[in-house]
VEXTORRO-841030 format. One line per 10 residues: for each residue x, y, z of N, C-alpha, C. Coordinates in Angstrom, 1 decimal. Each point is the difference from the previous one (the first is absolute). Example, Ala and Ser with C-alpha at 12.3 -4.5 7.8 and 13.67 -1.06 7.14 Angstrom:
REM residues 2
13.2 -5.7 7.8 -0.9 1.2 0.0 0.9 1.2 0.0 ~ -0.4 1.1 -0.7 0.9 1.1 0.0 -0.8 1.1 0.8
//
This chain:
REM residues 180
-11.4 108.3 37.8 -0.3 1.0 -0.8 -1.5 0.1 -0.4 ~ -0.9 1.2 0.3 -1.3 -0.2 -0.4 -0.2 0.3 -1.6 ~ -1.2 -0.3 -0.2 -0.4 0.5 -1.5 0.2 1.2 -0.5 ~ -0.3 1.1 0.7 0.4 1.0 -0.3 1.4 0.6 -0.2 ~ 0.8 -0.4 0.9 1.6 0.1 -0.4 0.5 -0.7 -1.1 ~ -0.9 -1.1 -0.2 0.6 -1.1 -1.3 -0.5 1.0 -0.9 ~ -1.3 0.6 -0.4 -0.3 0.8 -1.0 0.9 1.2 -0.4 ~ 0.2 0.6 1.4 0.9 1.2 -0.3 1.4 -0.4 -0.5 ~ 0.7 -0.9 0.5 1.1 -0.5 -0.4 -0.1 -0.4 -1.7 ~ -0.8 -0.5 -0.3 -0.5 -0.7 -1.0 0.1 1.4 -1.2
-0.9 1.0 0.4 0.1 1.2 -0.8 1.1 0.8 -0.1 ~ 0.9 -0.1 0.8 1.5 0.6 0.1 0.8 -0.4 -0.9 ~ -0.4 -1.3 -0.5 1.1 -0.7 -0.8 0.3 0.9 -1.4 ~ 0.8 -0.2 -0.5 0.5 0.7 -1.5 -0.3 -1.0 -1.0 ~ -1.2 0.3 -0.7 -0.1 -0.9 -0.8 -0.1 0.8 -1.5 ~ 0.8 -0.9 -0.9 0.1 0.3 -1.3 -0.8 -0.9 -1.1 ~ -0.9 0.1 -0.5 -0.5 -0.9 -0.9 1.0 -0.5 -1.1 ~ -0.1 -1.3 -0.3 0.8 -0.3 -1.1 -0.9 -0.2 -1.3 ~ 0.8 0.5 -1.1 -0.6 -0.3 -1.1 0.0 -1.2 -0.5 ~ -0.6 -0.6 -1.4 -0.1 -1.2 -0.4 1.7 -0.6 -0.2
0.5 0.7 -0.7 1.6 -0.4 -0.5 0.9 -0.4 1.5 ~ -0.1 0.9 1.0 0.4 -0.3 1.2 -0.4 -1.5 0.9 ~ -1.3 0.0 -0.3 -0.5 -1.0 0.6 0.0 -1.6 -0.8 ~ 0.3 0.5 -1.3 0.5 -1.2 -0.7 1.2 -0.5 0.3 ~ 0.8 1.0 -0.2 1.7 -0.3 0.4 0.0 -0.5 1.5 ~ -0.7 0.1 1.1 0.2 -0.3 1.1 -0.4 -1.5 0.0 ~ -1.1 -0.3 -0.6 -0.6 -1.1 0.1 0.5 -1.1 -1.2 ~ 0.8 0.1 -1.0 0.6 -0.8 -0.9 0.8 -0.9 0.8 ~ -0.2 -1.3 -0.6 0.4 -1.1 0.4 1.8 -0.1 -0.2 ~ 0.5 0.8 -1.1 1.3 0.0 -0.2 0.8 0.6 1.3
-0.6 0.8 0.8 0.4 0.9 0.9 0.2 -0.8 1.4 ~ -0.5 -1.2 -0.1 0.0 -0.8 1.3 1.3 -0.4 0.3 ~ 0.3 0.3 1.2 1.6 -0.3 0.4 0.6 -1.4 0.1 ~ -0.9 -0.8 0.1 0.5 -1.6 -0.2 0.1 -0.1 -1.5 ~ -0.8 0.5 -0.9 0.5 -0.2 -1.3 1.1 0.7 -0.4 ~ 0.3 1.2 0.5 1.3 0.8 -0.2 1.2 -1.1 0.7 ~ 0.0 -0.6 1.1 1.0 -0.8 0.2 -0.1 -1.3 -0.8 ~ -0.8 -0.7 -0.4 0.0 -0.9 -0.9 0.8 0.4 -1.4 ~ -0.5 1.3 -0.5 0.6 0.6 -1.4 1.5 0.1 0.5 ~ 0.2 0.6 1.0 1.7 0.1 0.1 0.8 -1.2 0.1
-0.7 -1.0 0.6 0.7 -1.4 0.2 -0.1 -0.3 -1.6 ~ -1.1 -0.2 -0.8 0.2 -0.4 -1.0 1.0 0.6 -0.8 ~ 0.5 1.5 -0.2 0.9 0.6 -0.8 1.1 -0.6 0.7 ~ 0.4 0.2 1.2 1.2 -0.7 0.6 0.4 -1.3 -0.5 ~ -1.0 -1.0 0.0 0.2 -1.2 -0.7 0.3 -0.2 -1.2 ~ -0.9 0.8 -0.9 0.3 0.1 -1.6 1.4 0.4 -0.4 ~ 0.1 1.2 1.0 1.8 0.7 -0.5 1.1 -0.9 0.5 ~ -0.6 -0.6 1.3 1.2 -1.1 0.2 0.4 -1.4 -0.8 ~ -1.4 -0.5 -0.5 0.0 -1.2 -0.8 0.6 0.5 -1.2 ~ -0.4 1.2 -0.8 0.3 0.4 -1.2 1.8 0.4 0.0
0.4 0.4 1.3 1.4 0.2 0.0 0.8 -1.4 0.0 ~ -0.7 -0.9 0.9 0.5 -1.3 0.0 0.4 -0.6 -1.2 ~ -1.2 0.1 -0.8 0.1 -0.8 -1.3 0.8 0.8 -1.1 ~ 0.4 1.1 0.2 0.9 0.7 -0.9 1.8 -0.3 0.4 ~ 0.0 -0.4 1.1 1.2 -0.5 0.6 0.3 -1.3 0.1 ~ -0.9 -0.8 0.4 0.1 -1.4 0.5 0.9 -0.9 -1.1 ~ -0.2 0.5 -1.4 1.1 -1.1 -1.0 1.4 0.0 0.3 ~ 0.5 1.6 0.1 1.3 -0.1 0.3 0.2 0.4 1.4 ~ -0.8 0.5 0.9 0.6 -0.2 1.4 -0.4 -1.0 0.8 ~ -1.0 -0.9 -0.5 0.0 -1.4 0.8 0.1 -1.1 -1.0
1.1 0.3 -0.7 0.4 -1.2 -0.9 -1.2 -0.8 -0.9 ~ -0.9 0.6 -0.5 -0.9 -0.3 -0.9 0.4 -0.9 -1.0 ~ 1.3 0.4 -0.4 0.6 -0.7 -1.3 0.4 -1.2 0.3 ~ 0.1 -0.3 1.2 0.6 -1.7 0.4 -1.4 -0.8 0.3 ~ -0.9 0.8 0.2 -1.2 -0.8 0.6 -0.7 -0.5 -1.4 ~ -1.0 -1.1 -0.1 -0.7 -0.5 -0.8 -1.1 0.8 -0.6 ~ 0.1 -0.2 -1.2 -1.0 1.0 -0.9 -1.4 -0.4 0.7 ~ -0.5 -1.1 0.1 -1.2 -0.4 1.0 -0.1 1.0 1.4 ~ 1.1 0.3 0.6 -0.2 0.8 1.1 0.1 1.1 0.1 ~ 0.6 0.9 -1.3 -0.2 1.5 -0.3 -1.2 -0.1 -0.4
-0.7 -0.7 -1.0 -1.4 0.2 -0.5 -0.9 0.1 1.2 ~ 0.0 -0.9 0.9 -1.1 -0.2 0.9 0.3 0.9 1.0 ~ 1.1 0.8 0.2 0.2 1.0 0.9 -0.7 1.2 -0.6 ~ 0.2 0.0 -1.1 -0.7 1.4 -0.8 -1.4 -0.1 -0.1 ~ -0.5 -1.0 -0.3 -1.2 -0.3 -0.2 -1.0 0.0 1.7 ~ 0.9 -0.3 1.0 -0.8 0.4 1.2 0.4 1.1 0.7 ~ 1.2 1.0 -0.7 -0.4 1.2 0.4 -0.9 0.9 -0.4 ~ -0.1 -0.2 -1.4 -1.1 0.8 -0.7 -1.4 -0.5 0.5 ~ -0.1 -1.3 0.2 -1.4 -0.5 0.6 -0.4 0.8 1.3 ~ 1.2 -0.3 0.7 0.0 0.9 1.3 -0.6 1.5 0.2
0.5 0.6 -1.3 0.1 1.4 0.1 -1.6 0.3 -0.7 ~ -0.4 -0.7 -1.1 -1.1 0.0 -0.5 -1.3 -0.3 1.1 ~ 0.4 -0.9 0.6 -1.0 -0.3 1.1 -0.2 1.1 1.0 ~ 0.9 0.6 0.4 0.0 1.1 1.0 -1.0 1.0 -0.4 ~ 0.4 0.4 -1.7 -0.6 1.2 -0.5 -1.4 -0.3 -0.3 ~ -0.6 -1.3 -0.3 -1.1 -0.3 -0.2 -1.0 -0.1 1.5 ~ 0.9 -0.5 0.9 -0.7 -0.3 1.2 -0.6 1.9 1.0 ~ 1.1 0.7 -0.5 -0.2 1.6 0.4 -1.2 0.3 -0.9 ~ 0.1 -0.2 -1.1 -1.3 0.5 -0.7 -1.4 -0.7 0.5 ~ 0.1 -1.2 0.3 -1.0 -0.6 0.5 -0.7 0.2 1.5
1.2 0.6 0.8 -0.3 0.5 1.4 -0.4 1.1 -0.1 ~ 0.3 1.2 -1.2 -0.3 1.1 0.1 -1.4 0.4 -0.5 ~ -0.7 -1.1 -0.4 -1.3 0.1 -0.6 -1.0 -0.8 1.0 ~ -0.4 0.5 1.2 -0.9 -1.0 0.6 -1.4 0.0 -0.2 ~ -0.7 1.1 -0.7 -1.2 0.3 0.0 -0.4 -0.8 -1.7 ~ -0.6 -1.1 0.3 -0.2 -0.7 -1.2 -1.3 -1.0 -0.3 ~ -1.0 0.8 0.6 -1.5 -0.4 0.1 -0.9 1.2 0.2 ~ -1.2 -0.7 -0.2 -1.3 1.0 -0.1 -0.5 0.5 1.3 ~ 0.7 -0.7 0.9 -0.4 0.2 1.5 1.3 -0.3 0.9 ~ -0.1 0.9 1.2 1.2 -0.4 0.7 0.2 -1.5 0.4
-0.7 -0.5 0.3 0.1 -1.6 0.3 0.3 -0.6 -1.0 ~ -0.4 0.0 -1.3 0.5 -0.5 -1.3 1.3 0.3 -0.1 ~ 0.3 1.3 -0.1 1.3 0.6 0.0 1.2 -0.9 0.8 ~ -0.4 0.0 1.0 0.7 -0.7 1.3 0.4 -1.3 -0.1 ~ -1.0 -0.6 -0.7 0.1 -1.6 -0.2 0.8 -0.4 -1.3 ~ -0.4 0.9 -1.0 1.1 0.1 -1.4 1.4 0.6 0.4 ~ 0.2 0.7 1.0 1.4 0.3 0.4 0.3 -1.1 0.7 ~ -0.3 -0.4 1.0 0.3 -1.3 0.6 0.5 -1.1 -0.8 ~ -0.9 -0.3 -1.2 0.3 -1.1 -0.6 1.3 0.4 -0.8 ~ 0.1 1.0 -0.6 1.3 0.6 -0.6 1.2 -0.1 0.5
-0.1 0.4 1.6 1.2 0.2 1.0 0.3 -1.5 0.2 ~ -1.0 -0.9 0.3 0.4 -1.5 -0.2 0.9 -0.5 -0.7 ~ -0.4 0.2 -1.5 0.7 -0.6 -1.1 1.2 0.7 0.2 ~ 0.1 1.3 0.3 1.7 0.7 -0.5 0.9 -0.6 1.1 ~ -0.8 -0.2 1.2 1.0 -0.7 1.1 0.4 -1.3 -0.5 ~ -0.7 -0.9 -0.4 0.6 -1.2 -0.5 0.9 0.1 -1.2 ~ -0.3 0.9 -0.8 1.0 0.4 -1.2 1.4 0.6 0.7 ~ -0.1 0.8 0.8 1.1 0.7 0.6 0.8 -0.9 0.5 ~ -0.6 -0.9 1.1 0.8 -1.0 0.7 0.6 -0.9 -0.9 ~ -0.7 -0.6 -0.8 0.7 -1.1 -1.3 1.0 0.9 -0.9
0.0 1.1 -0.4 1.1 0.9 -0.9 1.0 0.1 1.1 ~ -0.1 0.4 1.2 1.1 0.3 0.9 1.0 -1.3 0.3 ~ -1.0 -1.2 0.1 0.8 -1.4 0.2 0.5 -0.2 -1.4 ~ -0.4 0.4 -1.4 0.9 -0.5 -1.0 0.8 1.1 -0.1 ~ 0.2 1.1 0.2 1.0 0.9 0.0 1.3 -0.1 0.7 ~ -0.3 -0.3 1.3 1.0 -0.7 1.0 0.5 -1.4 -0.7 ~ -0.7 -0.7 -0.2 0.7 -1.4 -0.6 0.9 0.5 -1.0 ~ -0.6 0.6 -0.9 1.0 0.5 -1.1 1.2 0.7 0.4 ~ 0.0 0.8 0.9 1.3 0.5 0.7 0.9 -1.1 0.9 ~ -0.6 -1.0 0.5 0.4 -1.2 0.5 0.9 -0.7 -0.8
-0.8 -0.1 -1.2 0.7 -0.9 -0.8 1.3 0.6 -0.9 ~ -0.5 1.5 -0.2 1.2 0.5 -1.0 1.1 0.1 1.1 ~ -0.2 0.3 1.3 1.2 0.2 0.9 0.8 -1.5 0.2 ~ -1.0 -1.1 0.1 0.7 -1.3 0.5 0.5 -0.7 -1.4 ~ -0.4 0.4 -1.3 0.1 -1.1 -1.1 1.4 -0.3 -0.1 ~ 1.1 0.7 0.3 1.5 -0.5 -0.1 0.4 -0.3 0.9 ~ -0.5 -0.1 1.2 0.5 -0.2 1.1 0.3 -1.5 0.4 ~ 1.0 -0.7 0.4 0.0 -1.1 0.3 0.0 -0.1 1.6 ~ -1.1 -0.7 0.4 -0.6 0.0 1.3 0.8 -1.0 1.0 ~ 0.6 0.4 0.9 0.6 -0.9 1.1 -1.2 0.3 1.4
0.2 -0.8 0.9 -1.0 0.0 1.0 0.0 1.2 0.8 ~ 1.2 0.8 -0.1 -0.2 1.4 0.4 -0.8 1.0 -0.5 ~ 0.0 0.1 -1.3 -0.6 0.5 -1.3 -1.4 -0.4 0.1 ~ -0.4 -1.3 0.1 -1.3 -0.7 0.1 -0.7 0.9 1.3 ~ 0.7 0.0 1.1 -0.7 0.5 1.5 -0.3 1.5 -0.4 ~ 0.9 0.8 -0.7 0.0 1.3 -0.2 -1.3 0.2 -0.8 ~ 0.0 -0.9 -1.1 -1.2 0.1 -1.1 -1.5 -0.4 1.0 ~ 0.2 -0.8 0.6 -1.4 -0.6 1.2 -0.3 1.3 0.9 ~ 1.0 0.7 0.3 -0.4 1.1 1.0 -0.7 1.1 -0.9 ~ 0.7 0.4 -1.1 -0.7 0.9 -1.0 -1.4 -0.1 -0.4
-0.1 -1.6 0.0 -1.3 -0.4 -0.7 -0.9 0.2 1.3 ~ 0.3 -0.4 1.1 -0.9 0.5 1.2 -0.5 0.9 0.4 ~ 1.1 1.3 -0.4 -0.5 1.2 0.3 -0.6 0.5 -1.4 ~ -0.2 -0.4 -1.0 -0.8 0.5 -1.0 -1.4 -0.6 0.2 ~ 0.0 -1.3 0.6 -1.2 -0.6 0.4 -1.0 0.9 1.2 ~ 1.0 0.3 1.0 -0.7 0.9 1.1 -0.4 1.2 -1.0 ~ 0.6 0.7 -0.9 -0.4 1.5 -0.5 -1.1 -0.4 -0.6 ~ -0.1 -1.2 -0.7 -1.4 -0.2 -0.8 -1.3 -0.2 1.2 ~ 0.3 -0.4 1.0 -1.0 -0.4 0.8 -0.3 1.4 0.6 ~ 0.8 0.7 0.3 -0.5 1.5 0.8 -0.5 0.6 -1.3
0.3 0.0 -1.2 -0.9 0.6 -1.1 -1.3 -0.5 -0.2 ~ 0.0 -1.5 0.2 -1.5 -0.7 -0.2 -0.6 0.5 1.0 ~ 0.4 0.4 1.3 -0.8 0.2 1.2 -0.5 1.6 -0.2 ~ 0.4 0.9 -0.6 0.3 1.2 -0.3 -1.6 -0.1 -1.1 ~ 0.3 -0.6 -0.7 -1.2 0.0 -1.2 -1.4 -0.6 0.9 ~ 0.5 -1.1 0.9 -1.4 -0.3 0.4 -0.8 0.8 0.9 ~ 1.1 0.8 0.8 -0.8 1.0 0.8 -0.8 1.1 -0.7 ~ 0.8 0.3 -1.3 -0.8 1.0 -0.6 -1.5 -0.7 -0.6 ~ 0.2 -1.2 -0.5 -1.2 -0.5 -0.6 -0.9 -0.4 1.2 ~ 0.4 -0.2 1.3 -0.9 -0.3 1.2 -0.9 1.3 0.2
0.8 1.2 0.0 -0.5 1.4 0.1 -1.2 0.3 -0.9 ~ 0.4 -0.3 -1.5 -1.2 -0.1 -1.0 -1.3 -0.7 0.5 ~ 0.5 -1.3 0.2 -1.2 -0.9 0.4 -0.8 0.3 0.7 ~ 0.6 0.8 1.2 -0.6 0.5 1.0 -1.2 1.0 -0.3 ~ 0.7 0.9 -0.8 -1.0 1.3 -0.7 -0.9 -0.7 -0.7 ~ -0.1 -1.2 -1.0 -0.8 -0.4 -0.7 -1.1 -0.7 1.3 ~ 0.5 -0.8 0.8 -0.8 -0.3 1.1 -1.1 1.1 0.7 ~ 0.6 0.9 0.2 -0.5 1.3 0.6 -1.4 0.3 -0.7 ~ 0.2 -0.2 -1.3 -1.2 0.5 -0.8 -1.5 -1.3 0.1 ~ 0.6 -1.0 0.5 -1.0 -1.0 0.0 -0.9 0.2 1.4
//
């Protein structure tokens, strides 16, 4: 295609200028598809955990479990939900500096902290769940193997979750290095 054909094709395009409101709506961070997926995941997790908390006492024999197991389960669930909400709010605000480079550096540091806190709270919540469900079980060798298998599966889930965080942090670090 030569330059004249390119110019002719360009001029034939139906272009309708966008006003300020349309441009702002198109570039809003909250409209980002990844953030929408994270938001949907957060809503589903929050509703699921809330439903679980409403039903665990009677549905999962919370009456028969020790008080400490019940309290830790509730604290772990609340911490997990709060962490999800606060992490989402942090991710939603990437611009936090006077220049693009400083903004990315600040965002990187915040995401690094969020990743550590999120992984820690996830471990705490899952530990509370395991403690709650295993607090009244008399473990024989077969049940110990089942518990060990469950713990191995959870360790793998944490491993994959940490790899996702590391991948995201690596991409941010690469963007920071591109400025130098």
